[in-house]
C-alpha positions as CSV (number, residue, x, y, z in Angstrom):
1,M,42.9,1.0,-9.6
2,S,39.8,0.6,-10.7
3,R,38.7,-2.6,-12.7
4,A,36.7,-1.9,-16.4
5,P,33.1,-2.7,-15.8
6,A,32.3,-5.8,-17.4
7,A,29.4,-6.1,-20.0
8,P,26.2,-6.7,-18.4
9,R,24.3,-10.3,-18.6
10,P,22.6,-9.9,-21.8
11,A,19.5,-11.6,-20.5
12,L,19.1,-8.9,-18.0
13,L,19.6,-6.2,-20.4
14,L,17.3,-7.1,-22.9
15,L,14.7,-7.8,-20.0
16,A,15.2,-4.4,-18.4
17,Y,15.1,-2.8,-22.7
18,L,11.8,-5.0,-22.8
19,A,10.7,-3.5,-19.3
20,F,10.8,0.1,-20.4
21,V,9.1,-0.8,-23.8
22,S,6.1,-2.0,-21.6
23,L,6.1,1.3,-19.6
24,G,6.0,3.1,-22.5
25,L,2.8,1.1,-24.0
26,P,0.3,1.9,-22.0
27,D,0.9,5.6,-22.5
28,G,0.6,5.6,-25.7
29,L,-2.9,3.6,-26.0
30,I,-4.9,5.8,-24.0
31,G,-4.9,8.8,-26.7
32,V,-5.5,6.2,-29.4
33,G,-8.4,4.5,-27.4
34,W,-9.9,7.4,-25.7
35,P,-12.9,8.2,-28.0
36,S,-13.6,4.8,-28.5
37,I,-13.6,3.9,-24.5
38,R,-15.4,7.0,-24.0
39,R,-18.6,6.0,-26.0
40,D,-18.7,2.4,-25.0
41,L,-18.8,3.3,-21.2
42,G,-21.3,6.2,-21.6
43,V,-18.4,9.4,-19.9
44,P,-17.7,12.8,-21.4
45,T,-14.4,13.3,-23.3
46,E,-12.8,15.1,-19.9
47,A,-13.4,11.9,-18.0
48,V,-9.9,10.7,-19.2
49,G,-8.6,13.4,-16.5
50,V,-10.0,11.3,-13.8
51,V,-8.3,8.1,-15.3
52,L,-4.7,9.8,-15.6
53,T,-4.4,11.5,-12.2
54,A,-5.8,8.4,-10.8
55,G,-3.0,6.5,-12.7
56,T,-0.4,9.7,-11.7
57,V,-1.2,9.7,-7.9
58,A,-0.5,5.9,-7.6
59,Y,2.5,5.8,-9.8
60,L,4.4,9.0,-7.6
61,T,3.3,7.1,-4.2
62,S,4.8,3.9,-5.4
63,S,7.8,5.0,-7.2
64,V,8.9,6.7,-4.0
65,L,7.9,4.2,-1.8
66,A,10.2,1.7,-3.9
67,G,13.1,3.3,-3.4
68,F,12.7,2.5,0.3
69,T,11.6,-0.7,0.2
70,L,14.0,-2.2,-2.6
71,A,16.4,-3.2,0.0
72,R,14.1,-5.4,1.7
73,L,12.4,-6.9,-1.1
74,G,15.3,-7.5,-3.8
75,V,14.8,-6.0,-7.1
76,G,13.6,-9.3,-8.6
77,W,11.1,-9.5,-6.9
78,L,9.9,-6.4,-6.9
79,L,10.1,-6.5,-11.2
80,A,8.4,-9.6,-10.9
81,G,5.3,-8.2,-8.7
82,S,5.3,-4.8,-10.2
83,T,4.7,-6.1,-13.4
84,L,2.4,-8.7,-12.8
85,L,0.4,-5.9,-11.0
86,A,0.7,-4.3,-14.4
87,G,-0.8,-6.9,-16.3
88,V,-3.6,-7.2,-14.2
89,A,-4.4,-3.6,-14.0
90,L,-4.3,-3.7,-18.3
91,T,-6.8,-6.9,-18.2
92,G,-8.5,-4.7,-15.9
93,Y,-8.9,-2.2,-18.4
94,A,-10.1,-4.8,-21.3
95,S,-12.4,-5.9,-19.1
96,T,-14.2,-3.1,-17.3
97,P,-17.7,-2.5,-18.0
98,A,-17.5,0.9,-16.1
99,L,-15.6,4.3,-15.9
100,A,-15.5,3.7,-12.0
101,V,-13.5,0.0,-12.1
102,M,-11.1,1.8,-15.2
103,V,-9.9,4.2,-12.4
104,G,-9.6,1.4,-9.8
105,F,-7.2,0.1,-12.3
106,A,-5.5,2.9,-13.4
107,L,-4.2,3.2,-9.7
108,V,-3.1,-0.6,-9.7
109,L,-1.4,-0.1,-12.9
110,G,0.1,2.9,-11.5
111,L,1.2,1.3,-8.3
112,G,3.4,-1.3,-10.8
113,S,4.0,1.0,-13.6
114,G,5.8,3.6,-10.4
115,A,7.8,0.7,-8.7
116,I,9.5,-0.5,-12.4
117,D,10.3,2.8,-13.4
118,A,12.3,2.9,-9.4
119,G,13.0,-0.3,-9.3
120,L,14.8,-0.6,-12.8
121,N,16.3,2.6,-12.5
122,A,18.3,2.0,-9.1
123,Y,19.6,-1.3,-10.2
124,A,20.5,0.2,-14.1
125,A,22.6,2.9,-12.0
126,G,25.0,0.3,-10.4
127,A,24.6,-2.1,-13.0
128,F,25.0,-0.5,-15.9
129,G,27.1,1.9,-17.9
130,P,26.2,5.1,-19.4
131,R,25.8,3.5,-22.9
132,H,23.1,0.7,-21.6
133,M,21.5,3.3,-19.3
134,N,20.4,5.6,-22.1
135,W,20.0,3.1,-24.3
136,M,17.2,1.8,-21.5
137,H,15.8,5.2,-21.8
138,A,15.7,5.0,-25.4
139,F,13.4,2.2,-25.2
140,F,10.7,3.5,-22.9
141,G,10.3,6.0,-26.3
142,L,10.0,3.3,-28.8
143,G,7.0,1.9,-26.4
144,V,5.2,5.8,-26.6
145,A,5.3,4.6,-30.1
146,I,4.2,1.2,-30.5
147,G,1.5,1.9,-28.6
148,P,-0.5,4.0,-30.5
149,L,0.3,1.6,-33.5
150,I,-1.1,-1.4,-31.6
151,M,-4.3,0.1,-30.9
152,T,-4.5,2.0,-34.7
153,A,-4.3,-1.8,-35.9
154,V,-6.8,-2.9,-33.3
155,L,-9.2,-0.3,-34.6
156,G,-8.6,-0.8,-38.2
157,V,-9.6,-4.2,-38.0
158,G,-13.1,-3.5,-36.7
159,L,-12.1,-5.2,-33.2
160,S,-13.2,-3.6,-29.8
161,W,-10.2,-0.9,-28.3
162,R,-10.5,-3.8,-25.4
163,W,-8.5,-5.9,-27.5
164,G,-5.5,-3.4,-27.7
165,Y,-5.0,-3.7,-23.9
166,A,-5.6,-7.1,-24.0
167,V,-2.5,-7.8,-26.6
168,V,-0.4,-5.4,-24.1
169,A,-1.7,-7.2,-20.8
170,A,-0.4,-10.1,-21.9
171,A,3.1,-9.2,-23.3
172,Q,3.3,-7.4,-19.7
173,L,2.2,-10.9,-17.9
174,A,4.5,-12.8,-20.0
175,L,7.5,-10.2,-18.8
176,A,6.5,-11.1,-15.3
177,T,7.1,-14.4,-15.8
178,A,10.6,-13.6,-16.9
179,F,11.5,-11.3,-14.2
180,A,10.0,-14.3,-11.4
181,L,12.2,-17.0,-13.6
182,T,15.5,-14.6,-13.5
183,V,15.0,-13.3,-9.8
184,R,18.8,-15.1,-8.9
185,L,20.5,-13.1,-11.9
186,W,19.1,-10.2,-10.6
187,R,21.1,-10.2,-7.5
188,A,24.4,-10.9,-9.2
189,A,27.0,-8.3,-8.4
190,P,26.9,-5.2,-11.1
191,P,29.7,-5.1,-13.3
192,D,31.0,-2.1,-11.8
193,G,31.6,-3.9,-8.5
194,A,28.7,-1.8,-7.0
195,T,26.4,-3.7,-4.3
196,L,22.9,-3.8,-4.0
197,P,20.5,-4.2,-1.5
198,P,20.2,-8.0,-0.4
199,D,17.0,-10.3,-1.5
200,P,15.7,-11.4,1.4
201,I,14.5,-15.0,0.3
202,A,17.9,-15.9,-1.5
203,P,20.3,-17.0,0.9
204,Q,23.3,-15.1,1.3
205,V,26.9,-17.7,1.3
206,V,30.1,-16.5,2.4
207,P,32.9,-17.2,-0.4
208,G,35.2,-19.7,0.7
209,G,33.3,-20.7,3.8
210,P,29.7,-22.8,4.6
211,A,26.5,-22.1,3.6
212,E,25.1,-19.9,6.0
213,A,23.6,-16.3,6.0
214,A,25.4,-13.7,6.0
215,P,24.5,-10.9,7.6
216,A,23.5,-7.7,6.1
217,A,25.8,-4.7,6.0
218,P,24.4,-2.0,7.7
219,R,22.6,0.9,6.2
220,S,21.9,4.1,6.9
221,S,18.8,5.2,8.1
222,I,15.6,6.6,6.1
223,G,16.2,10.3,8.3
224,A,19.9,10.6,7.5
225,T,18.5,9.8,3.6
226,L,16.1,12.9,3.8
227,R,18.4,15.1,5.7
228,L,21.5,15.1,3.0
229,P,20.7,18.4,0.9
230,A,21.7,16.7,-2.1
231,V,18.6,14.4,-2.3
232,W,16.1,17.4,-2.7
233,L,18.5,18.8,-4.9
234,G,18.5,16.1,-6.9
235,G,14.6,15.6,-7.1
236,A,14.2,19.3,-8.0
237,A,16.7,18.8,-11.0
238,F,15.2,15.7,-11.8
239,A,11.5,17.6,-11.6
240,V,12.7,20.6,-13.7
241,Y,13.9,18.4,-16.4
242,V,10.8,16.6,-17.4
243,A,9.3,19.8,-16.6
244,I,11.2,20.9,-20.2
245,E,10.8,17.5,-22.0
246,V,7.4,17.4,-21.6
247,S,6.2,21.2,-21.8
248,T,8.7,21.5,-24.9
249,G,6.8,18.7,-26.5
250,L,3.0,19.6,-25.3
251,W,3.5,22.9,-26.7
252,A,5.8,23.5,-29.8
253,F,2.7,22.5,-32.0
254,L,0.8,25.6,-30.5
255,L,3.5,28.0,-30.7
256,L,4.7,26.9,-34.3
257,T,1.3,27.6,-35.6
258,E,0.0,30.6,-33.5
259,G,3.1,32.0,-33.1
260,R,5.4,31.4,-35.9
261,G,3.0,30.7,-38.4
262,L,4.0,27.1,-39.9
263,A,0.9,25.0,-41.4
264,A,-0.5,22.5,-38.9
265,A,1.1,19.3,-40.7
266,V,4.7,20.8,-41.1
267,A,4.3,21.6,-37.2
268,G,3.2,18.3,-36.4
269,L,6.3,16.5,-38.6
270,C,8.8,18.8,-36.7
271,V,7.1,18.5,-33.1
272,S,7.4,14.5,-34.1
273,G,11.1,15.2,-35.0
274,Y,11.6,16.5,-31.6
275,W,10.6,13.4,-29.5
276,G,12.7,11.8,-32.2
277,S,15.8,13.7,-31.3
278,L,15.5,12.5,-28.1
279,F,15.4,9.1,-29.2
280,V,18.4,9.1,-31.2
281,G,20.3,11.6,-28.9
282,R,19.5,8.7,-26.2
283,V,21.6,6.2,-28.5
284,V,24.3,8.2,-29.6
285,Q,24.7,10.2,-26.5
286,G,25.0,6.6,-24.7
287,V,28.0,5.5,-26.4
288,V,29.4,9.6,-26.4
289,A,29.4,9.1,-22.6
290,E,31.1,6.0,-22.3
291,R,33.7,8.0,-24.0
292,L,33.9,11.2,-22.7
293,G,32.6,10.4,-19.4
294,T,29.0,11.3,-17.9
295,A,30.3,14.5,-16.3
296,R,31.7,16.1,-19.2
297,V,28.4,15.2,-21.4
298,L,25.9,16.4,-18.7
299,R,27.3,19.2,-18.5
300,G,27.6,19.6,-22.2
301,S,23.6,18.2,-22.2
302,L,22.3,20.9,-20.1
303,L,24.5,23.7,-21.5
304,G,22.8,22.4,-25.2
305,M,19.2,22.4,-23.3
306,A,20.1,26.3,-21.7
307,G,21.1,26.9,-25.8
308,G,18.5,25.4,-27.6
309,A,15.5,27.0,-25.4
310,V,17.1,30.3,-26.2
311,L,17.0,29.6,-30.0
312,V,13.0,28.8,-29.4
313,A,12.6,31.8,-27.8
314,L,14.1,34.0,-30.2
315,P,11.6,36.3,-32.5
316,A,12.7,34.8,-35.4
317,P,11.7,32.4,-37.9
318,G,10.2,29.4,-38.0
319,W,13.2,27.1,-39.0
320,V,15.1,28.7,-36.2
321,T,12.3,27.6,-33.7
322,V,12.5,24.2,-35.2
323,A,16.2,24.6,-35.0
324,G,16.0,25.3,-30.9
325,L,13.5,22.1,-30.4
326,L,15.7,19.3,-32.4
327,V,18.6,21.3,-30.3
328,V,16.6,21.0,-26.7
329,G,15.7,17.7,-27.8
330,F,19.2,16.6,-28.6
331,A,20.6,17.6,-25.6
332,A,18.2,16.6,-23.3
333,A,18.2,13.0,-24.3
334,P,21.0,11.9,-22.1
335,V,20.0,13.9,-18.6
336,F,17.7,11.8,-17.2
337,P,19.6,8.8,-17.3
338,L,23.1,10.0,-16.6
339,L,21.5,12.4,-13.9
340,T,20.0,9.0,-12.5
341,L,23.2,7.3,-13.0
342,T,25.6,9.5,-11.3
343,T,23.2,9.6,-8.0
344,A,25.4,7.7,-5.8
345,E,27.7,10.0,-6.5
346,R,26.1,12.7,-5.4
347,V,24.5,10.8,-2.1
348,G,26.8,7.7,-1.5
349,R,25.8,4.0,-2.2
350,D,23.8,3.8,1.0
351,H,21.4,6.2,0.1
352,A,21.0,5.7,-4.1
353,D,18.4,3.5,-4.1
354,R,15.8,6.0,-1.6
355,T,16.8,8.8,-3.5
356,I,16.8,7.2,-7.4
357,G,12.7,6.7,-5.8
358,L,12.4,10.1,-4.7
359,Q,13.7,11.5,-7.8
360,I,11.7,9.4,-10.0
361,G,8.4,10.6,-8.1
362,A,9.8,14.1,-8.2
363,A,9.6,13.7,-12.2
364,G,6.8,12.8,-11.9
365,L,5.2,15.7,-10.0
366,G,7.2,18.3,-12.4
367,A,5.8,16.5,-15.2
368,A,2.1,16.7,-14.0
369,L,2.6,19.9,-12.5
370,V,4.6,22.2,-14.2
371,P,2.9,21.9,-18.2
372,A,-0.4,22.5,-16.9
373,A,0.6,25.9,-15.3
374,V,3.0,26.5,-18.7
375,G,-0.3,26.2,-20.8
376,V,-2.2,28.7,-18.1
377,L,0.8,31.1,-18.3
378,L,0.6,30.9,-22.6
379,A,-3.2,31.3,-22.5
380,R,-2.8,34.7,-20.1
381,V,-0.1,36.0,-21.8
382,S,1.2,34.7,-25.6
383,V,1.8,31.7,-27.2
384,A,5.9,33.6,-27.5
385,A,6.4,33.0,-23.6
386,L,7.1,29.6,-24.6
387,G,10.4,30.1,-25.4
388,P,11.6,32.4,-22.5
389,T,9.4,29.9,-20.3
390,L,12.1,27.0,-21.5
391,V,14.8,29.5,-20.6
392,V,14.8,30.2,-17.4
393,L,13.6,26.0,-16.5
394,A,17.0,25.4,-18.4
395,V,19.2,28.1,-16.4
396,T,17.2,26.5,-12.6
397,L,18.4,23.2,-13.8
398,V,22.0,24.3,-14.7
399,A,22.0,26.2,-11.3
400,L,20.4,22.9,-9.3
401,H,22.6,20.6,-10.7
402,A,25.7,22.6,-10.1
403,V,24.4,22.8,-6.7
404,G,23.7,19.3,-6.0
405,D,27.1,18.1,-7.7
406,R,29.0,20.3,-4.8
407,R,27.0,19.6,-2.3
408,G,27.3,16.0,-3.2
409,Q,31.3,16.6,-3.6
410,A,31.1,18.1,0.1
411,A,29.1,15.6,1.5
412,S,31.9,12.5,0.6
């Protein structure tokens, strides 16, 4: 009989929440700060694409590698080092003299952010329950919302955009210090009894025996992980999920204004409502998932996303489209955290940390490529094509999850 999960350590929960806030902060800074940045550095508006591309490539690389190196480095040291990298990169942003230097620091920021994302998700999948997993991801949205406020406040009082990055860099460096001071706490056994990779620095003591190093449990090979169909099905599911989330938020304004005739101010509020429904959904459904079970909530959420996409696709009045957007957002809210949480059920615990790294990388790839492709489709066909595209993606996601879940059960 399995024991009920104990509450995670409050200190680690707080650090995990703050880390996800810190992940979202830089994303919010550059949108508000870029007009000032480009004037200061003397570059064209479109040069932001070079910065974002460099960061994305490094993020994808780091998130995948983090899943494969977590066992050797230990989650505490991985988080401390990665957060330090992010702090150094943001300090570089604040002092950069030229675009080329900023691009170099964008690579460093991507390396740090990708490892934080993959490392914390891998840890939380074994140590946190569905409520805290959802809440952790909700704090990412909070960070994205706070970033523009920081940069707006800095510019509003007449300071340079560099101060916006300096403020966030200081917060990142403080967080890196906190991670370094709590390395041993991250080595504590997860409350659900799951085992985490050994910390290569902390000595392993045999309970009831002398203080001598205990041999690490044998781990499956990297090749064995990559041969599992559930690993690749899971990666595809993450890519499609993030493609739906980002595409909806990116192109909903265009659909509401040009396709449904809503005023720009109203459409803007509705898009904000979509992102808000993601935040609220993660807070609410984190509690619901603990009571009803992750599998039931996950299935319901995937079907809810498909239902909301159908509402968006209907050639109906604008309020129906807005309702569909809110349904998609609220239903999508727990999908990413719960898919991460159940990774070990699909691929086995020996493969979970590597798989989570691959999944985070696939999610970044889906966010970078699919929304851009959707934009090309809307430009060549019609803005009304957004709804049917979301329906196809949502149905694909349901199928990928069903097949991946079945493959995982068959392999276990």
